[in-house]
C-alpha positions, 0 to 999 in steps of 0.5 A: 572483493573475493568473499563478497562475490563468494557471498553474492554468488551463494546468497544473491537475495541478502541485503535486497527488500522485498517488493511484494510481488504476490500481493495483488493489486485488487486487494485493499491489504494483505500479508507477504507470503515472502516476507510476512509483513502485512502490506497496504496496497494505495493508490494515487493519481496526478493532476494538473495544478493549472486545469486539473487534467489527469496525468499519467502517474508513476513512482520515481525514487519513492515519489510521486510524479506524473510521467510527463514534466509538463500538462499535455493540455496547458503546458504548466509543469505544477502538478498535485497528487491525489489519493484515491480511497478505491480504484476504478476503471477509469482512473486505472490508467492514470494511477500508480500503485504504492505498496506500503508496509503497515506497522502492526505495532501503531495498529489498535487491536481489539476484541469485540464479544457478542451475546445472543439476546436470550429472556434470562439474564445472562449469569456471571461466568466464574473467573480464576486467577 
């Protein structure tokens, strides 16, 4: 017990997962300055399955759920989760923000080259192997 207490005293952030607090909610994605990972912001709202009224969403245990367990309009306990492409000022009071890490290995890497249009035919560059 004494050794683990010393480790916690000198290394308080050991084993703590980065919360990406410096990633602004208005950004679509960006690199976290604390951990260096690519973070994507995703917005979700919950709606009543019965009447379709928006319910205030929150993240609980890694899952998106409504803040109240029943609809204030019809009393139903069933709900559905909708992902928003972009957040607007009307939905911001109902939406929950999820900051997810993007696996950079799964992202396709493409390189694009442009050439200005000229009258002359472009000449091939010599390639050295």
